[in-house]
C-alpha positions in Angstrom: 137.7 57.4 60.3 135.9 57.4 56.7 135.8 60.7 55.0 132.5 62.0 54.4 131.2 62.0 50.9 130.6 65.4 49.2 127.0 66.2 48.3 126.0 67.2 44.6 122.6 68.1 43.3 121.6 66.9 40.0 118.6 68.4 38.3 116.8 66.6 35.6 118.3 63.5 37.0 115.5 61.1 35.6 116.3 62.1 32.0 118.8 60.2 29.6 121.8 62.0 30.5 121.0 62.0 34.3 120.5 58.2 34.4 123.8 57.8 32.5 125.6 59.9 34.7 124.5 58.4 38.2 126.6 55.4 37.9 129.7 57.5 37.7 129.0 59.3 41.0 129.6 56.7 43.7 132.0 59.0 45.2 129.1 61.5 46.1 125.8 61.6 47.8 123.5 62.7 45.2 120.3 64.9 45.7 118.3 64.2 42.6 115.5 66.6 41.4 113.2 66.2 38.5 109.5 67.1 37.4 108.9 63.3 37.0 109.4 60.2 39.0 113.1 59.2 40.1 115.1 57.3 37.5 114.5 53.5 37.6 117.2 51.1 37.6 119.7 53.7 38.7 122.0 53.9 41.9 120.1 54.9 45.0 119.9 58.6 45.7 120.7 60.2 49.0 117.4 62.2 48.5 115.1 62.8 45.5 112.5 65.3 45.2 109.9 66.3 42.6 110.4 69.8 41.6 109.3 72.1 38.7 111.9 74.7 38.0 109.2 76.4 36.0 107.8 78.0 38.8 109.1 80.6 41.1 108.9 78.9 44.5 111.2 76.3 43.3 114.3 78.6 43.6 113.1 79.0 47.5 113.0 75.2 48.0 116.5 74.7 46.2 118.0 77.1 48.5 116.8 75.1 51.4 117.9 71.7 49.9 121.6 73.2 48.9 121.9 74.7 52.5 120.4 71.8 54.4 122.5 69.1 52.8 125.7 71.3 52.4 125.8 70.8 48.6 129.2 71.4 47.0 128.2 71.3 43.4 125.1 71.5 41.1 124.9 69.8 37.8 121.9 71.4 35.9 120.4 69.0 33.3 116.7 69.9 33.7 115.6 71.1 30.2 112.6 70.4 28.0 114.2 69.0 24.8 111.1 67.3 23.2 107.8 68.7 24.0 105.9 65.8 22.9 108.0 63.3 25.1 107.6 65.5 28.1 104.0 66.8 27.5 105.3 70.3 27.9 103.5 71.7 24.6 103.0 75.3 25.7 106.0 77.4 24.6 105.6 80.0 27.3 105.8 77.1 29.8 108.9 75.6 28.2 110.5 78.9 28.3 109.9 79.0 32.0 111.3 75.7 32.7 114.3 76.1 30.3 115.5 79.7 30.7 113.9 81.0 33.8 114.5 77.7 35.6 118.2 78.0 34.7 118.2 81.6 36.2 116.4 80.3 39.4 119.0 77.4 39.8 121.8 80.0 39.7 120.1 82.4 41.8 119.7 79.8 44.6 123.4 78.9 44.4 124.3 82.8 44.6 122.0 83.2 47.6 123.5 80.0 49.5 127.0 81.2 48.8 126.3 84.8 49.8 125.1 83.4 53.4 128.3 81.4 53.8 127.5 78.2 51.6 130.2 76.3 49.7 128.7 75.5 46.3 132.2 75.1 44.3 131.0 74.1 40.9 128.1 74.7 38.6 127.7 72.6 35.4 125.3 73.6 32.6 125.0 71.5 29.5 124.3 74.0 26.6 124.1 72.9 23.0 125.8 73.0 19.6 122.4 74.1 18.4 122.9 77.5 20.3 125.4 78.4 17.3 122.7 78.1 14.8 121.9 75.6 12.1 124.8 76.7 9.6 128.1 77.4 10.4 130.8 78.0 7.8 133.6 76.3 9.5 134.7 74.6 12.8 133.6 77.3 15.3 135.5 77.9 18.5 133.8 78.7 21.8 134.1 82.6 21.1 131.9 82.2 18.0 128.6 84.1 18.1 125.6 82.3 19.1 122.9 82.3 16.3 120.0 79.8 17.2 116.8 80.4 15.4 113.4 78.7 14.6 113.6 75.7 16.9 112.4 76.5 20.5 114.7 74.0 22.1 117.9 75.7 20.4 116.7 79.1 21.0 116.4 78.4 24.7 119.7 76.7 24.8 121.2 79.9 23.4 119.4 82.0 25.9 120.1 79.9 28.8 124.0 79.9 27.7 123.8 83.8 27.9 122.0 83.7 31.3 124.9 81.4 32.6 127.5 83.5 31.3 126.0 86.8 32.7 125.1 85.4 36.1 128.4 83.4 36.7 130.0 86.4 38.3 127.3 86.2 41.1 127.9 82.9 42.3 130.8 83.9 44.7 133.5 81.4 44.8 132.1 78.9 42.3 133.6 77.6 39.1 131.0 77.7 36.1 131.3 75.2 33.3 129.2 75.7 30.2 129.4 72.5 27.9 128.2 72.7 24.4 127.9 69.2 23.3 127.0 68.2 19.7 124.0 65.9 19.1 123.8 63.2 21.7 123.8 59.6 20.2 123.9 56.2 21.8 121.6 53.2 21.9 119.6 55.0 24.6 119.0 58.3 23.0 116.2 59.7 21.1 116.2 63.1 19.5 115.2 64.8 16.3 118.3 63.8 14.1 118.6 60.5 15.5 114.9 60.0 15.3 115.0 61.1 11.3 118.0 58.8 10.8 116.2 56.0 12.6 113.0 56.8 10.7 111.1 56.4 14.0 107.3 57.2 13.9 107.3 59.1 17.4 104.1 61.0 16.9 101.4 60.6 19.4 98.5 60.3 17.2 96.8 57.1 16.1 98.8 56.9 13.0 101.9 57.1 14.9 100.9 54.3 17.2 99.9 52.2 14.2 103.1 52.7 12.3 105.0 51.8 15.8 102.9 48.6 16.1 103.7 47.7 12.6 107.5 48.4 12.6 107.3 51.1 9.9 110.1 53.4 9.5 109.7 56.8 8.0 111.9 58.2 5.2 114.6 61.1 5.8 113.2 64.1 3.9 116.0 66.2 2.2 115.7 69.0 -0.7 117.2 68.3 -4.0 121.0 69.2 -4.4 124.1 67.2 -3.8 125.2 69.6 -1.1 122.8 68.4 1.4 124.2 64.8 1.2 127.6 66.5 2.0 126.7 68.4 4.9 128.9 67.6 7.9 127.7 66.4 11.3 129.7 65.6 14.6 128.3 63.5 17.6 128.9 62.9 21.2 128.2 59.6 22.9 125.9 60.2 25.8 127.9 58.1 28.1 131.2 60.2 27.2 129.2 63.3 28.2 128.5 61.7 31.5 132.2 60.8 32.0 133.1 64.5 31.1 130.9 65.7 33.8 132.1 63.2 36.3 135.6 64.4 35.5 134.8 68.0 36.0 133.2 66.9 39.3 136.2 65.0 40.5 138.5 67.9 39.3 139.8 70.1 42.1 137.8 73.3 42.5 139.8 76.4 41.5 137.6 79.1 42.6 135.6 81.7 40.5 136.2 81.1 36.7 133.9 80.3 33.6 135.0 77.7 31.4 133.2 77.1 28.1 133.9 73.7 26.3 132.6 72.5 22.9 132.2 68.9 23.1 132.2 66.3 20.3 133.4 62.5 19.8 136.9 62.0 18.6 137.8 62.2 15.0 136.6 63.7 11.8 132.9 64.8 11.1 130.6 62.6 9.0 128.7 63.7 5.9 124.9 63.2 6.1 125.2 60.5 3.4 127.5 58.5 5.7 125.2 59.0 8.4 122.3 57.6 6.4 124.3 54.6 5.3 125.0 53.9 9.1 121.5 54.2 10.0 120.4 52.1 6.9 118.0 55.2 6.3 115.8 55.6 3.3 116.2 59.4 1.9 113.5 60.8 -0.2 114.4 63.9 -2.0 111.7 66.7 -2.6 112.2 69.6 -4.9 112.6 72.3 -2.3 113.0 73.1 1.4 109.5 74.5 1.6 108.1 71.1 0.5 110.3 69.3 3.0 108.9 71.6 5.6 105.5 70.9 4.4 105.8 67.3 4.5 107.2 67.4 8.2 104.3 69.6 9.1 102.0 67.2 7.6 103.5 64.4 9.4 103.5 66.4 12.7 99.8 67.5 12.4 98.6 64.1 11.7 100.4 62.6 14.6 102.8 60.4 12.6 106.1 61.9 13.5 107.3 63.8 16.6 109.9 65.8 14.6 108.6 69.4 14.3 108.9 71.3 11.1 110.9 74.1 13.0 113.7 71.3 13.5 114.3 71.1 9.6 117.2 73.8 9.4 119.0 71.7 12.0 118.4 68.5 10.2 119.6 69.6 6.8 122.1 72.1 8.1 125.7 71.8 9.0 127.1 73.1 12.3 130.7 71.7 13.4 132.8 72.7 16.2 136.6 73.1 17.2 137.1 70.9 20.2 140.8 71.5 20.7 140.0 73.3 24.1 138.4 70.1 25.2 141.6 68.0 24.5 143.8 70.6 26.4 141.2 70.5 29.3 141.3 66.6 29.7 144.9 66.3 28.9 146.1 62.8 29.4 142.4 61.6 30.3 141.1 62.7 26.8 140.8 59.1 25.4 139.7 57.8 28.8 136.7 60.2 28.8 135.9 60.6 25.2 136.1 57.0 24.4 133.8 57.1 21.2 135.0 58.4 17.9 132.2 60.3 16.1 131.4 57.4 14.0 131.6 54.9 16.8 129.2 56.9 18.8 126.6 57.1 15.8 126.9 53.4 15.1 126.0 52.4 18.7 122.6 54.4 18.1 121.4 51.6 15.7 120.9 47.9 16.2 123.2 45.6 14.3 120.4 44.3 12.2 117.6 46.6 11.0 115.0 45.8 8.3 116.4 46.2 4.7 115.8 49.7 3.2 116.7 51.4 0.1 119.9 53.4 0.8 119.9 55.4 -2.5 118.2 58.7 -2.4 114.7 58.6 -4.1 114.0 61.8 -5.9 110.2 63.0 -6.1 109.5 65.5 -8.8 107.2 68.4 -8.4 104.4 66.6 -10.0 104.3 63.9 -7.6 105.5 65.7 -4.4 102.5 65.0 -2.3 103.4 63.1 0.9 
């Protein structure tokens, strides 16, 4: 008799990571939840339901789903990262989905397990951004969280703390907090990758025109050699998907909380090297203030989708010690984390791009208008 497949829930299943994760879940019945339509071109789901975790009633419905389908694990990927792309522009609404939504998912698991359910694993991807935009060295998982300015980063920090505080209430359930560095890969779009690509992602007429003409925006940096020497790590989205699948396949060990920094193999890259890989044009402005002003202008006129609040994370340096991840994966480390940091970033850019200046262009104060 064929063994019955275990059932798992994946929130945010239609997002980029959710879509990349699904092909690795053939050994499971997958219940997919998302605010939007089910993922296209992905393996068939056992069940899909549109759900808005930003509303309180979602907790009740999630309890029903987990109980009805005898769910054994929950992978919580639902998170508003880019307000423009998701259409969630109100910051309070974004907080309800991101932070309160995470609490609702955990409360649903706790309620089911209190009533005899068997949810054995809860996986939550936090973010390197929760550490803040500037760290003095390779930080371990015990380093204090210090996100600020960027709502996405602040919400990741708050959600990370919510998961740590509520994990004890989940009963016989292992909790995994993953803190990945910036996702990269051919399918990824985020603030830093967008800045390196020069993608005019704004929703205004100028943004549409620039995209139609194949225009690329310059990457804006303040004067100072130190900004080109800032270090970045990356993780390929497919490696992150393999890591989550590895955790799901791992035998449940009861109540524990495991926090893992996640980045690709190898050394961090300087921003100068990142720009060279992306064939990006760098324009230097006299100060951080002028860079923020230019980003705000690009944002206000609908040319760029990179908010000025993201600037500290674009010109900062926040790198992590991933020793614990290596120990956790053991002999499977290279099988799961297949990309080095540089290989992962290279995969984010097509092999042929329009020729751009790669030497930094300096703009003096007298000609600093954008």
